[in-house]
N, C-alpha and C positions, 0 to 999 in steps of 0.2 A: 269699439270704432277700429278700423283697420289697419290706419297706420301704426308703424311699427314701436311709436313713443309712448302711442296708447296704453299697448300692453304694461307697460311701465306705473302711467300715470296712475291706469286704475290701484296701484297698490301707495299711491302717495299721496292721490289724492281721492277724497271717497265723496209728426203724426203722421203717421202713414195716410194716407188716402182709407177712407172709408171702405171700398174698391177693392186694394189692396190683397189679395189670400197672402195671409202667413204660412208661407213653407221653404225657411233659412236648408240648407242643401243638408243631407247625411247619406253615408253611404256607410256600408256591409262590407266589410272584408273578411275573407274565410280561405283556409288553405287546407279545405277540402272535409273536416272532420272536426271543426271547429270555426269560428265566426266571433270578430269584435264590429265595434258604430265605432262610425266618425260622424263629429254634427262640429259644424263649423260655428263659432261665434263671432261677435262684437265684446268687448270687456266693457265702450262703453254706449247706449244707448241713446236716444232721445225718449220722456216720456209719453208714454201708453203705445210705446212699441210692441206690435201683436206679435208675436215671434211662434210660442210653444201649442205643439199640434200633440192629437193622439197619439198618434206613432211617436213620437218620441216621447210621451211620458210612458209609452208602452214598453220600448227601448231603456228608456231607464229605471223600469219597476224590473225587471228583468233581469238587471246588469248587475254583474259579482261587485266588483269596484267602477267606479269614476276613478277614470285620469285627465288630471286634469294640467297646465304648464306648468302652477306654482301656485304655492299658499296664499290667495287674497284673502283668507279671513282674517280675525285678528290676532296670529302670531305672524303670520307674514307679512302686515300691515308693523308691527312692530319690531321684526327684524330688520327691514326696511327704515326706521326711524333709524334706528341703531347707527344701520350701515350710514346712512347719510350722514347723522353728525361726526361720525371716523370720517370719512368723505371731506367734511368740510374744514376740519381741522389739521387733513392733509392737502386739500388744495391751498387752504391760505401762505402756505410754507412753498407751494406753486401756483402763483394765479398764474393767468392767462391771458386776461383783458391788457397787459398792456404787451402784449405778444402780437394781438388787431392792429393791423394797418388804417389810418384814417379815417378810411373807407367805409371800409367795416365795421368802428368803432362808431363813427356816424347812418350807418345804415340801422345798426342793431338800438341807438339810443331812439333813431324817428322810430322805430317799430315796438318799442315798446313802452315812449313816454304817452301815447292814448292811450294803452291799459293800466296805466297807473305805476305803471313797476319802476323800481331804480338799478342803472347800472351796478352800483358796487355791490346791491344784493344779489343780483345775477352772481354775478363774480367769484360769490362763496361757494360755487355749484360749480363741478363738471358743464363743459360745454353742451355735452346730449342732455343734464339735464337740463342747465338753462331752457336746451331749446323745447323741452318739453315741458318745463312748464312755461313760455312764451306764449306755444301753443292751446294746452290747455287753458289758459288764462283769455288766449282768441277767441273761444266756442264760448265764452259770457257775453260777445260781442257777435249777432248774429248777422250777415253779408245781408245785403238787401235783397226782400222777397222769401229766404229762409224760413224755411218752416220750427226750426230751434230755439225754442226760447232760450232768452240769455242767462245765462246760470242754470240748466235744465236739463246735464245728462246725467241717467242715473244707469246704475248697476247694471250688464250686459247680462246674460244666460251665464256664462259661467262663474260668475258672482253670485246667483240668485240661485243656483242649483248648490254649488260648494254650499249656500245657510242652510239647505234644507236634509243634507247630509247629515247622517252620524259617523263619525270617524274612521269604525269599522271599515266605510263603502267610500272612500276617497283614497285616491293615493296621485303623484306629483312625480312630473315628468325632470321638474327641477326644482332648485331651491330660491325662496328669493335670494340668496345673496349668492349665487351663481349665477342667477341674470341680469344685477346690477354689474358684477364682476363683468360679464360681459361686454358691456356697454362702457363700461371704466378702462380695460382694456385697451382700449380701440387708438392708435395714435390721438394724441393731442388736433395735429392737425386737418385728420380728418372728421375729428367730431366737430371742427371747427368748418369746416368746409357744408357739413350735416345742418349744421345752426343756421348758416351760410343759404342755403336751400330751403329751410322753415320759414326764414322769414320771406324769400321770394314769395311762399306762396299760402301768405298766413291771412290775408283779408277775404282765401275760399275756402279755411277750414268750417264753418259754417254748412256753407251750400255743398261742401265736398261729404260731409257728415249727413248731411238729408240723405242726397246721391248713393253714399253706401248702403247708407240702413235699407235704401228704398230694393237697391238687386239683393242686398242678401238676404232680405228678409221674406223677400220673395224667391228666392233662391235661383237666382237670373247670376250664373258664375259666369257664362261668359260675358258681361259688365262687368265685374268684381275682376275678372284677368285684365282688363283695360282698364279699369280704374289705379287697381296696381301698377301695372305698367308703365301708366303714365306720372306714377310718383318718384320723384326726386330721389328719394332716399331709400328705392328697392332697386337702384345700381349701388354694385361699390362694393367695399367692405363693411358697410355698416350693413347694408342685406347680406351680405355672406354670413356675419358673425349673426345678424338675431332675427334672420327669416333662413335664408336656405341649409346655414351650417349646422341651426340646431333641426332639420325637418329628420337631417340627416342622422341627426346624435338619435333622433326617438325610433327608428326603423330597428333598430336592434332589440327592443323593450319593447315595440307591440311585436314583433316575433317572435319573442318569448312568452307575449299572452298566447299568439295563437298555440306552440305547443307547449304548454303545458293546459289546454284547454282553457282557457279563462273566457270568463262571457264577460265583457269590460268596456264600457261606454268612456267613449274619449271625446273632451269638450275643448278645443282648442280655437285658435286664434283664425277666422274661416279664410285671411290670406297664406296658411299655411298649410291650404287642403285645396286650393286651387291653381293649374295654372303647370308650365315646365317646373320640376325643379321640385314641385310640394309631395305633404307626403302620401296625397292617391299615387300621384304618379311615382313615386317611388318607391312604393306598394307594392305596384302593376309590373315596374319593369324588375324587381324582384323575385315574380312568377306567385303574388300571392291573386287571388278572383277578388277584383276591386268593384262593387255595383253602388250604380247611384241608387238610393230607395227612397228617396224626398227632395 
């Protein structure tokens, strides 16, 4: 799923029409004498989603290493669990539910009650994490007309491929702890603003997942850019921290791969690879040759 918080949902919580042609966007980046490849993933997809192509498998086979955002395997999940336990203890010392206005409290209560969630239980988590858990739970209740079955999202390409590789072929831009700390470092008021934005868009989660999956799997990057732009979370401090700031951080790493003539495959969320401020955009502006190959 392309929404920002779904990156972390994949760490903590573990169909398309037959006529659709599976070909998610993939790019080749070159500095003249070496090249790396970029593949845009979704972290969670509806079951039965087709995305694998012959070109992807050929690229995977010849890549020296495969870079992911962070370790979403067993060790990554363990790290996330430990972090959450520590965070829950710290959050208990500084609760955020009492800081909500009466309208915000009512809005939150109205949103989570149909999902079988309790206000006090959510209060044990930071607002950004509460929003993520609510959104994940909402996917179990598909919107009318959605093709996404209830409680039926499965691991996307990044988690699938990571599980196939031997440790020596895997590398990561970040650690799980770094990702979680990025979110927690955001001021509480900004986290709460993002939480409220999530509640506004909650009933469209399943239908949005359908639309994103269809556009992503068929390589429709123009449609993806529009969907990302319409997401209230892709603006402000949240987006700069979890999307654009991370894109900027990855450019020197990719530059280093090319300087060392490493033939690596990079698999990250598709939102990081399309539109202004994306990794492909920044690499092009840095003088590298960026060519879409799928």
